[in-house]
Each structure stands twice: as C-alpha cells, then as structure tokens.
Legacy VTK file of the C-alpha trace (Angstrom):
# vtk DataFile Version 3.0
C-alpha trace
ASCII
DATASET POLYDATA
POINTS 58 float
14.509 19.172 -27.414
10.920 20.034 -26.789
8.716 18.262 -24.325
5.285 17.351 -25.569
2.402 17.408 -23.127
-0.201 14.766 -23.808
-3.716 14.533 -22.490
-4.248 11.458 -20.324
-6.677 8.909 -21.677
-9.460 7.335 -19.656
-7.318 4.182 -19.513
-4.436 6.206 -18.004
-6.782 7.702 -15.412
-8.259 4.304 -14.562
-4.783 2.809 -14.108
-3.789 5.759 -11.921
-6.854 5.297 -9.718
-6.109 1.577 -9.403
-2.573 2.383 -8.266
-3.837 4.888 -5.686
-6.360 2.336 -4.397
-3.669 -0.350 -4.092
-1.398 2.069 -2.224
-4.224 2.910 0.194
-4.960 -0.780 0.787
-1.281 -1.494 1.387
-1.122 1.346 3.908
-4.188 -0.028 5.734
-2.638 -3.513 5.865
0.591 -2.037 7.202
-1.220 0.005 9.862
-3.247 -3.046 10.902
-0.063 -5.105 11.219
1.624 -2.381 13.278
-1.414 -2.157 15.573
-1.452 -5.938 16.002
2.231 -5.940 16.866
1.775 -3.123 19.386
-1.220 -4.900 20.908
0.703 -8.145 21.276
3.380 -6.303 23.224
0.757 -5.545 25.857
-0.070 -9.246 26.223
2.050 -11.317 28.564
4.568 -13.178 26.434
2.886 -12.117 23.196
4.964 -12.601 20.079
3.545 -11.689 16.687
5.600 -11.565 13.519
4.681 -8.877 11.032
5.532 -10.135 7.546
7.194 -7.937 4.961
4.720 -6.996 2.253
5.822 -6.439 -1.310
3.665 -5.250 -4.172
4.592 -5.625 -7.811
2.690 -3.695 -10.445
2.165 -5.550 -13.703
LINES 1 59
58 0 1 2 3 4 5 6 7 8 9 10 11 12 13 14 15 16 17 18 19 20 21 22 23 24 25 26 27 28 29 30 31 32 33 34 35 36 37 38 39 40 41 42 43 44 45 46 47 48 49 50 51 52 53 54 55 56 57
C-alpha cells in the first residue's frame, strides 16, 4: 500500500480557514461565558447558567 500525497485545492484551504475561524469564535464564546460566570460569583446571590455549546460541521 502506498500513500498518495495530494495538493490541497483552494476550496480545501478555504474550508480549513472557515473551520479555524469557527473554532476561534467558539473559544471566545466559551471564555466570555466563563468570565461571566466568574463575575456573577462576585455578586451577592448571583446565579448565571452557562449553557453547553455544541457545533456541528456540515
């Protein structure tokens, strides 16, 4: 069995960049939610639910 190396197309590169951008956005949303939760702990009686976030690539 030989493995064939193929050159990525511009469509492959575009899709890869879109995935990286979505991952970065998801990380920012997560960090914002964590900061909001930590901030609410400083408030008297603060209670903030941080929802689970799921991403599905199509």
